[in-house]
C-alpha positions in Angstrom: 18.6 3.3 -14.5 16.5 0.8 -12.5 15.1 0.8 -9.0 15.5 -2.3 -6.8 12.4 -2.3 -4.6 11.5 -4.5 -1.7 7.8 -5.2 -1.1 6.9 -6.6 2.4 3.5 -7.9 3.3 2.2 -6.5 6.6 2.1 -10.0 8.2 3.5 -11.7 11.3 5.6 -14.0 9.0 8.2 -12.8 6.6 6.6 -12.5 3.1 8.5 -10.3 0.8 9.5 -9.8 -2.8 12.3 -7.8 -4.4 11.8 -6.5 -7.9 13.8 -4.4 -10.3 11.8 -1.9 -12.3 12.8 1.0 -14.6 12.8 4.4 -13.1 10.6 5.6 -15.9 7.9 3.0 -15.2 4.7 4.3 -13.7 3.1 3.7 -10.4 0.6 1.6 -12.4 3.4 -0.5 -13.7 4.6 -1.0 -10.1 1.1 -1.9 -9.0 0.9 -4.6 -11.7 4.4 -5.8 -10.7 3.4 -6.2 -7.1 0.1 -8.0 -7.8 2.0 -10.4 -10.1 4.8 -11.0 -7.7 2.3 -11.9 -4.9 0.0 -13.9 -7.1 -3.0 -11.6 -7.2 -5.3 -11.1 -10.2 -4.7 -7.4 -10.2 -8.4 -6.6 -10.7 -9.1 -4.8 -7.4 -8.8 -1.2 -6.5 -5.5 -0.1 -5.0 -3.6 3.0 -3.7 -0.1 3.9 -2.8 0.6 6.3 0.1 3.7 8.3 0.6 5.4 7.2 3.8 8.5 7.9 6.0 11.0 5.7 7.8 8.4 5.0 10.6 5.9 3.8 8.0 3.4 6.6 8.8 0.8 6.9 6.1 0.9 10.2 4.1 -0.5 11.5 0.9 -2.5 9.1 -1.2 -1.5 8.2 -4.8 -4.7 6.5 -6.0 -5.2 4.1 -8.9 -8.2 6.1 -9.8 -8.0 9.5 -7.9 -11.2 11.4 -7.1 -9.3 14.7 -7.3 -8.9 15.7 -10.9 -5.7 17.6 -10.0 -4.0 14.5 -8.6 -2.1 12.4 -11.2 -3.3 9.0 -12.1 -1.0 6.0 -11.5 -0.5 5.6 -15.2 0.8 9.1 -15.5 3.2 9.1 -12.5 6.7 7.9 -13.3 8.6 6.4 -10.4 11.4 8.9 -10.8 9.0 11.7 -10.0 7.7 9.8 -6.9 10.9 8.5 -5.3 13.4 11.1 -4.2 16.4 11.6 -1.9 13.8 12.2 0.9 11.2 9.7 -0.1 12.2 6.0 -0.2 9.0 4.4 1.3 5.5 3.9 0.2 2.6 2.0 1.6 0.6 0.0 -0.9 -3.0 -1.2 -0.2 -4.6 -3.7 -2.5 -8.3 -4.6 -2.4 -10.0 -2.2 -0.2 -12.4 -4.8 1.2 -9.6 -7.2 2.3 -6.9 -4.5 2.9 -3.8 -6.3 1.7 -1.2 -3.9 3.0 2.4 -3.8 1.9 5.5 -1.8 2.8 7.3 -0.7 -0.4 10.9 0.4 0.0 13.4 1.7 -2.6 16.5 -0.2 -1.5 18.9 0.8 -4.2 19.4 2.1 -7.8 21.4 0.4 -10.5 22.2 0.3 -14.2 19.8 -1.6 -16.4 21.0 -4.4 -18.7 19.8 -4.8 -22.3 19.5 -8.5 -21.7 17.1 -8.2 -18.8 13.3 -7.6 -19.2 11.8 -5.3 -16.6 10.1 -5.5 -14.3 12.1 -8.4 -13.0 11.3 -10.4 -9.8 14.8 -11.0 -8.3 13.9 -12.5 -4.9 10.9 -14.1 -3.2 10.6 -15.2 0.4 7.6 -16.6 2.2 4.2 -17.9 1.2 1.3 -15.5 0.7 -1.6 -16.4 3.1 -5.0 -17.4 1.6 -6.6 -14.4 3.2 -5.4 -10.9 4.0 -3.9 -10.6 7.5 -6.4 -9.1 10.0 -5.9 -5.4 10.9 -6.2 -4.0 14.3 -7.5 -0.4 14.2 -6.4 1.4 17.4 -6.1 5.0 18.3 -3.1 6.4 20.2 -5.2 6.3 23.4 -6.1 2.7 23.0 -8.7 0.6 21.1 -11.3 2.8 19.4 -14.0 0.2 19.9 -13.5 -0.4 23.7 -16.7 -0.4 25.7 -17.1 2.7 27.9 -19.8 3.0 30.5 -19.9 6.8 30.2 -20.7 6.6 26.5 -23.2 3.8 26.6 -26.6 5.0 25.3 -29.9 3.3 25.7 -32.5 3.1 23.0 -34.8 5.5 25.0 -32.0 8.2 24.8 -33.2 9.0 21.3 -36.9 9.2 21.9 -36.9 13.0 22.1 -34.9 13.5 18.9 -36.4 14.7 15.6 -35.0 11.7 13.8 -37.3 9.0 12.5 
């Protein structure tokens, strides 16, 4: 069986790729498929995150996990990740630039012996030269907004034990 997966760049313009990949392929295989489909070298760190229909970021599935109990991407087949309740992942490539993608399992199908997988089946939009800028905001508003009550002066630290 194969998975048909849509990968959408988090960008104001429509930039997406649809790929077919075998259900037994690993997250690392999907990582390489995404980087190739979008024209990246594939030499940067990356992570997948479980997500829901509202694209809320959940548990991390890291390329190189820090937790020895967490499976590595090259050990996690897609058929153990995607399920009837999990169709969405968030993919972040290059932690300095934060290329962010929405990954959605759109359907399953039968594989064909004449097709080589992974297989890019649809491409729309041009990938920008630089990662789209991210706006980091809390639910109450912009985290970095200036606030008069929280403004501290240099002299406020004169009585501290810090050097």
